[in-house]
Structure formats: C-alpha cells, structure tokens
Backbone bond lengths (Angstrom), bond angles and torsions (degrees), N, CA, C in turn:
res aa  C-N    CA-C-N  psi(-1)  N-CA   C-N-CA  omega(-1)  CA-C   N-CA-C  phi
1 M - - - 1.450 - - 1.527 110.12 -
2 T 1.308 115.23 -134.84 1.450 120.33 -170.85 1.512 111.05 -116.00
3 K 1.322 115.23 147.66 1.467 120.05 171.78 1.503 108.05 -88.03
4 I 1.319 116.01 134.86 1.467 123.24 179.25 1.515 106.26 -116.21
5 T 1.345 117.14 132.30 1.458 121.87 177.58 1.504 109.38 -110.81
6 L 1.331 116.46 121.83 1.466 123.84 176.39 1.520 107.95 -128.14
7 D 1.313 116.38 123.24 1.474 120.85 -179.08 1.534 112.32 50.89
8 D 1.336 115.07 45.77 1.462 123.24 178.17 1.525 114.15 65.06
9 I 1.329 117.32 17.34 1.485 120.65 176.52 1.528 107.36 -115.79
10 E 1.329 115.95 128.44 1.465 120.76 -179.56 1.531 109.95 -90.74
11 Y 1.334 114.10 137.97 1.454 122.02 177.90 1.534 108.31 -128.07
12 E 1.324 116.72 143.62 1.461 122.43 173.24 1.521 108.46 -87.44
13 S 1.328 117.42 117.55 1.446 119.68 -177.47 1.532 112.01 -65.63
14 E 1.320 117.76 -21.12 1.465 119.56 178.02 1.512 110.71 -69.69
15 D 1.341 118.45 -18.17 1.442 121.99 177.80 1.524 112.56 -88.12
16 F 1.326 117.79 -3.94 1.462 120.44 -178.16 1.530 110.54 -70.41
17 D 1.320 115.70 146.81 1.453 118.85 173.39 1.545 108.40 -80.91
18 E 1.296 117.27 178.88 1.479 121.06 -174.92 1.531 112.23 -59.78
19 G 1.329 116.69 -42.24 1.450 120.17 179.03 1.522 112.44 -63.32
20 Q 1.326 116.25 -42.49 1.437 120.61 178.31 1.547 111.57 -66.53
21 Q 1.325 116.44 -37.79 1.464 120.11 176.53 1.527 109.88 -63.17
22 N 1.330 116.83 -40.36 1.466 120.48 178.27 1.515 111.12 -63.03
23 I 1.310 116.78 -42.73 1.474 120.12 178.47 1.521 110.10 -63.35
24 L 1.349 117.60 -43.84 1.458 121.48 178.44 1.531 110.86 -59.96
25 Q 1.331 117.52 -43.90 1.460 121.50 177.72 1.523 110.59 -60.91
26 E 1.305 117.21 -40.55 1.478 121.53 178.78 1.524 110.40 -63.97
27 I 1.335 116.73 -42.02 1.467 121.30 177.34 1.531 110.25 -61.68
28 Q 1.324 117.06 -43.67 1.464 121.15 179.21 1.519 110.97 -64.58
29 Y 1.332 117.80 -42.48 1.457 122.37 178.36 1.532 109.16 -62.23
30 N 1.344 115.77 -46.43 1.441 121.27 179.08 1.518 111.27 -56.39
31 S 1.317 117.07 -43.42 1.456 121.93 179.73 1.537 111.15 -64.09
32 T 1.319 116.52 -40.61 1.466 120.77 178.32 1.523 110.90 -62.95
33 V 1.317 116.70 -46.57 1.469 121.23 -179.44 1.529 109.92 -64.00
34 K 1.322 117.24 -42.34 1.456 122.15 178.49 1.526 110.79 -58.78
35 N 1.329 116.15 -46.69 1.474 119.64 179.10 1.527 111.71 -63.29
36 Q 1.321 117.32 -38.16 1.469 119.59 178.22 1.531 110.98 -65.95
37 I 1.309 117.18 -41.96 1.460 120.95 179.45 1.532 110.08 -66.18
38 E 1.324 117.65 -41.96 1.452 119.83 177.96 1.536 110.50 -62.10
39 Y 1.315 118.20 -38.64 1.451 121.81 177.79 1.532 110.39 -64.44
40 Q 1.329 115.87 -44.49 1.460 120.71 178.27 1.523 111.70 -61.45
41 L 1.319 116.36 -43.36 1.462 120.36 179.45 1.523 110.48 -63.85
42 H 1.317 117.15 -42.55 1.464 120.57 177.81 1.525 110.09 -61.99
43 S 1.314 117.50 -43.20 1.477 122.27 179.76 1.517 110.98 -62.90
44 I 1.310 116.83 -44.79 1.480 121.44 -179.62 1.520 110.35 -65.68
45 T 1.314 117.75 -41.39 1.464 122.26 179.60 1.524 109.47 -63.36
46 T 1.335 116.57 -44.02 1.464 119.72 178.80 1.514 111.43 -63.90
47 L 1.313 117.02 -45.40 1.463 120.47 178.45 1.530 111.13 -60.91
48 G 1.331 117.29 -40.72 1.456 120.23 177.15 1.509 112.24 -58.88
49 S 1.319 116.72 -43.20 1.456 121.12 178.44 1.520 111.95 -63.71
50 I 1.311 115.92 -41.58 1.474 120.33 178.22 1.520 110.30 -63.08
51 L 1.313 118.14 -43.29 1.452 121.43 179.62 1.525 112.87 -64.58
52 V 1.336 116.90 -39.80 1.450 120.42 176.52 1.529 110.44 -61.93
53 E 1.325 117.58 -44.11 1.461 120.15 178.41 1.526 111.34 -63.88
54 R 1.330 116.19 -39.26 1.454 120.18 177.38 1.531 111.29 -61.24
55 L 1.335 115.93 -42.10 1.460 120.19 179.51 1.535 110.82 -66.65
56 K 1.330 116.28 -40.61 1.471 119.95 178.52 1.529 110.71 -60.14
57 K 1.337 116.13 -45.58 1.473 119.99 179.33 1.506 111.10 -63.21
58 S 1.311 117.12 -40.23 1.467 121.12 -179.96 1.542 110.20 -64.97
59 L 1.322 116.21 -42.96 1.469 119.74 179.80 1.513 111.26 -67.43
60 A 1.343 116.57 -37.95 1.468 120.39 177.93 1.514 110.06 -64.24
61 S 1.321 117.60 -40.63 1.471 121.10 178.50 1.531 110.54 -63.75
62 D 1.325 117.31 -41.24 1.462 121.93 179.66 1.541 110.97 -65.40
63 A 1.322 116.37 -35.62 1.471 120.49 -178.42 1.521 110.56 -69.38
64 K 1.320 118.75 -28.66 1.470 122.93 -178.99 1.521 111.61 -77.18
65 T 1.340 118.57 -23.68 1.446 120.53 -176.57 1.498 112.90 -91.58
C-alpha cells in the first residue's frame, strides 16, 4: 500500500488495523472535499471579478451615451 508520514515518522498503511484504515480513509475523503471546496471558491471568486468588470464596462458605456 502507501507510506504515510506523520511528524517525520513513516508508517506502512498496509500495517494499519481496521480502525486506523478507517481514520486514513476519512482523512483522504476530507482532503478531497477540501480541494473541491477550494476549487469552487476560486471559481466563484473569479466569476465575481468577471461580473464586476462587465458591470463597470456597461456603466461606462452608458455614461458616454
């Protein structure tokens, strides 16, 4: 399986008991969800910036007419 490093100590995950395997799976799931949320936040932030710029351009065009 995989080597896991905690506090500079390496562990073989194949040597984990069932409880430790469950904790490792939960850590991996948590990491996946965290990465998905960070991606969503980045996407929403980027879209917000694009929309603000679009509004600014629209208002500038209206002010010229």
